[in-house]
N, C-alpha and C positions, 0 to 999 in steps of 0.2 A: 326453240321459242317457248315451248311449254315448260321446259326445265327452268328457263330464265324467269318466266312468270311465277312458277312455284317458289323459286328462291326469293323473289321479291316479296311474295306473300308471306313466306316464313319470317323474313326480316321485319316486315311490317307488323306481323303478329307478335313477334318478340318485343318490338318497340312499344306496341300498345300495352303489352303485359307489364313491361318495366314502368311505363308511364302510369299505369293503373296503380301499381304498388307504391310508387313515389307519391302518388296522389293520396294513397292511404296513410302514408306517413304524415303528410300535411293535414289531412282530415283528422287524424288522431290528436294532433296538437291543437287544432282549431276547436274540436269538440271539448277537449279538456280545459281550455282556457276561456270558453264562452261565458257570458254573463250568467247564464244558467247552464253549467257544465253537463254534458251528456257522457258520463264516464263509461257507460255500457257500450255506447257506439265507439268511443275512443279506443277502448280495449279491443273490441272486435276488429277495428281497422288496423291497429298496430300488430295484432297477432297475425293477421293475414300477411302483412309486410314482413314480419319476422320469419314466416314459413316459406316465403317465395324466394327462389334462387337468385332473382335479380336484385333483391334488396336485403337479404338476410346477412350479408357480409359487409354492410355499410355502417360506419360509426353513427351516422345520423339516425338510422333505424333504431339501434339499441339505445341511443341517447334519448330519443323521443319516447320509447317505451318507459325508460326510467322517469322521464319528465311527466308522463301521464300519471304514474303512481305517486310521484312527488306532489302533483296537484291534488290528487285524492287525499293525501295526508294533510296538505295545507288547509284544505277546506275544513277538515275535522279539528285541526289544531287551532285554527282561528276561533272556532266555537269554544274550545277548552279555555283559551286565553280570555274570552269574553264571559266565562262562567256559564256558558250555555250547555244544554245537553249535547253530548257528542258520542260518536261511536269509536271507542278505543280500539276495538278489533280492526276496524278499517284503517284508523290512523296508524297503528303499529305495524300491521301486516303490509301496508303500502310502503313503509320505509324499507322493510326487509326485501320486498320485491324490487323496489327502485334501486337499492344497493346492488342487487345481482345484475340488473340491466346496465347500470352505470359501469360496473366492472368490465363487462363485455365491450361497452361503448369506448371506454378508455383504452382497452387493448387495441381495438381497431383504429382509434384516433392516433395512436403512436406509430402506426405503420407508415413506411415511406410511400410517397406518391409515385406516379409513373416516371418522374425525374429523379427518384431516389432520395427525395427530401421529406423530412417529417414536418408537417405543418398542421398541428392539432387545431381543431375548430371548437371542440366541446370540453377539453380537459380542464380548462379554468373554471367553467361553470360546475362541472362534476365535483371538483375539489371543494368548491364553495358549499354545495349541497351536503357533501359528506361531513364537512366541518360542522355544519349546523346539526346534523344528526348526532354527532359526537358530544356536542355541548348543551343541547337543549333539554336533555333528560327524557325525551319521549321513549326511546328504546328501553331505558331502564324501567320506566313506569309500566310500559307494555309487558315486559318480561315478568315484572312483579305481579301484575294482574293475572297473567297466565299461570304463575306459580300458585296463586290463591285458588285458581280453578283446577289445579293439579294437571295441567297440560304441560308436562315436563319436556316433552319433545319440542313443543312450541317455545318454551323458555330457552332451551339450548339454542334454537335457531335465532331467536331475537338477541340473546346475549352474545352469541358468536358473531353476529353482524356488527354489534357495537365494538367487540374486541378486535375485529379485523380492520377497523377504520384507521387507527394510527399507523398500521403497517402498509396501508395502501400506497402504491408507488408514486402517487401524485404529491405525497408529503415527504419532506426531508426527515432525516433521523431526529427524533425528539421534538419535532415540530408540534405534534399533539402529545401532551404529557400523559404518561401512563401512571397516574397518581393513585391515591388510596381508593378512589371511586372505581377506577379501572380494575384494581386488584380485588375489590369487593365483588364486582360483576363476574370476574373470572372464577372466584370462589363459588359463587352461587350457580354459575354455569356448570361447575363440577358437581355440586349437590344435585342439581336438576338432572344431570346425566346419570348419576347414581340411581335416582328415583325412576328414571326412564328405563332402567335395566341395561344401560349401555356400559358394560364393564370396561371394555377397551377404551372407549371414549372418555370415561371418567378417570381412568388411570393416566391417560395422556394429559388431561387437564390438571389433575392433581400434581403430577410430576413437574408440570410447568410452573405450578405455584410454589414449589419447594424453595426456589431461590428468591421469592418475592417478599419474604418476611411478613406474610399476612396469614393470621390464624394458623401458624405453623404447626402447633401441637395437634390441632384438629386435622390438618392436612395429613400428617403422619398417621394418625389413627385411621382416617378414612382410607388412605392408601393401603395400609395393612389389611383392612377389611376387604378391599377389592382384590388384592392379590390372594388373600385367603379364599375368597369365593372362587377365584380362578385356579386354586390349588397349586399355586406357584410357590413351593416351599422356600426355595432359595431367595426369591424376591421378598416374601413377607418376613422372613427371618432377618434379612438385611435391613428392612425398614424398621423392625422392632429394635434392632441393635442401635441403629442411628437415632431413633427416637429416645431410647434409653440414655444414650450419651448426651443428648441435648437436654433431656428432662429427667434426671435421675430421681427426683422426688415425686414423679408422676407414676402412680401405681399401675396404670394401664399397660405401659410398655414392659415393665418388669414382670408383672403377673402373666402376661401372655408369653413372654420369653420363657419364663420358668415352666408354665403349663406345657408349652410346646416341647421343651427339653424333657420334661417328665413323661409326656405321652410317647416320646421317642426313646424312653429308657435311659436318658442322659442326666441322671441326678447330679453327677459330679459337675457337669457344665452349668446346671441350674444353680448349684451352690456357689460356684465361682462368680456368677453374675450377681448373686445376692450379696456376696462378700464385698464386691465392688460397690454395690449400692449402699451398703452399710458404712463402708469407708467414706463415701461422699456425703451421706445423710445418716449419721449415726443415731439420730433421735427419732427416726420413724419406727414406731412400735410394730407396725405391720411387717416390716422387713425382718425383724427379729423373730416374730411369730412364724413366718414362712420358713425361716432358717431352722427353727425348732422342728417344724414338720419334716423338713428334708433330712435333718440329722436323725430324727426318730426313725425315719424310713431306712436309714443306713445302719440302724441299731446302735447309734451313738447316743445312748439314753442320757448320759451325764451332760453331753454337749446340748442335747435337745432341752433338757430341763433348764440349763443355764440360759439358753436363748429365750425360752418362754418366760422365765423370771425377769429377764431384761425387758421384755415387752410389757410385762405388768408394771415394772418400775417406771417405765416411760408413760404408761397409760393405766393408772390404778383401777379403772373400771373395766378392764379388758376381760370380760367373762369368758370369751373363747379361749384365752391363754390359760386361765385358771382351769377350765374344763380340760384343756389339752394335757396339762400335767396330771390331773386326776385320771384321765383316760389312759395315759401312759402307764401309770402304776397299776391300774385295773387290768389292762391287757397283759402286762408282765405276770401278774398274779394268775390270771386265767390260763396263760401259756404254761405256767409251772404246774397247775392242777391237771391240765391236759397231759403233760409229760408224765405225771405221777400215775396215770391210768395204766401205763405199760410197765410199771415197776412192781415186782412181786414181794420185795423185802418190805414188810410193813413198817419197820423202823425208819427206813428211808422215806417211805410214803408219808409217815407222820411228820417227818422233818420237812418234807416238801409242802405239806398242807399248812404247817405253821408259818413257813416262809411266805406262802401265798396270802395267808390271813394277815400277816404283818403288812404286806403291800396293799391289801384291800383297806386296812386301817389308815395307811398313809394317804390313800387317795381321798378319804372321806372329807377332810377339811377343805380340800380344793373343790370337790363337788358341791359342798355346801356354799362356799363363797361364790362360786359361779352362779348358782341358783339364786342366791340373795341379790346378786347384781342384776339379774334379769329373770324375775319370778314368772313372767308371762311366757317364757320360752318353754314350750312343751317338751322339747328334747332334753333340756337341762333338768327339768322336773323328773322326767323318766329316768335319767342317769342317777339322780339322787335317790329315787325310790329303789332302784336296783341295788345300790350299795347298802341302803338300809336293810333291804331284804337279805342280802348276802351276809351282813354282819349280825343278822337276827335282832335288829333294833326295831322291834315290833311296834312300840309306842310311837316312835318317830315316823315309822312307815304309815301307820294308820292316820296319824295327824296330817301327814302330807296328802294322804289319799282323800281326806275330807275337805281339803282346801278348795 
């Protein structure tokens, strides 16, 4: 008899608990929709229902949670539409929270009942709410506001919510268009992810953008930088090569490709890419200049000079190319003088010194021209002073010193 009494009490207690939590669901909705809403009370009530085993797996509970936050958003959004002061943080964060609750509600709403049939009660309303969130621009404005505040993690959350809506299972394929606005939001979600220090997240978002034809050049540049930060050599070299193929006239990809080849001691590969670039864009002076540098490094001095001269032909004020030719002559002369230090035959030494002097003289007009093109460049001025000193052109040296 006592066991029976205890069982009855337990059942009664369980029923009371279930009833109390269902009452909390009702209370939450009532408090949120009152003429003077009490959102604090509504949130407390629905959180209690979400935590209770008797109600935490019910579609109605999760739907009501989303509905409470939707009402919080609606209150602020009405103020915005009426040009009244409103709290954008409450408005925006409420949508983000509502979306997460509606997701769970939709999942529970699609489950079959005890008879094995799916009879959704809330899915139609959920779909309507999400469609509004996607089209009214609130999430975009909220994310932009967070961007201004440098809350980049918040930006990612807000923009990811917006981006998830078209793929929500309540919508058919392409029912909500992923237009230029969608692509823009995806791009800035990636930028925010980078600023938030989320390398893996930013890589995922940037790779998703590669097929969207939106800010493609920037996407490749940013993706290279993220892989570089990750020290994933294979990936960042692949991105540079793809970027170069798409944008052969864009120096960013070629320069970084060449730099990486050079740092790896692969000057031959660097020159091969440069030759491809020149074949595609023969009038880019900088390509010929870099080609000259690589050829000079390989001791192909004639080829280097021809490349520098081509750069000057394409860009007559190319001071760096003029200086490169001058420096090449100067370095060759200096190397010959260094070599003569180990020679004991003074006749040969004199011959070497004359050869070096001839090269120093050949460098002079190039040094002068480079300096005349850019007289404010201290390095060019120093080079010209050095050759004046070397050639014992004292008057010119002193005049330059006094400038």
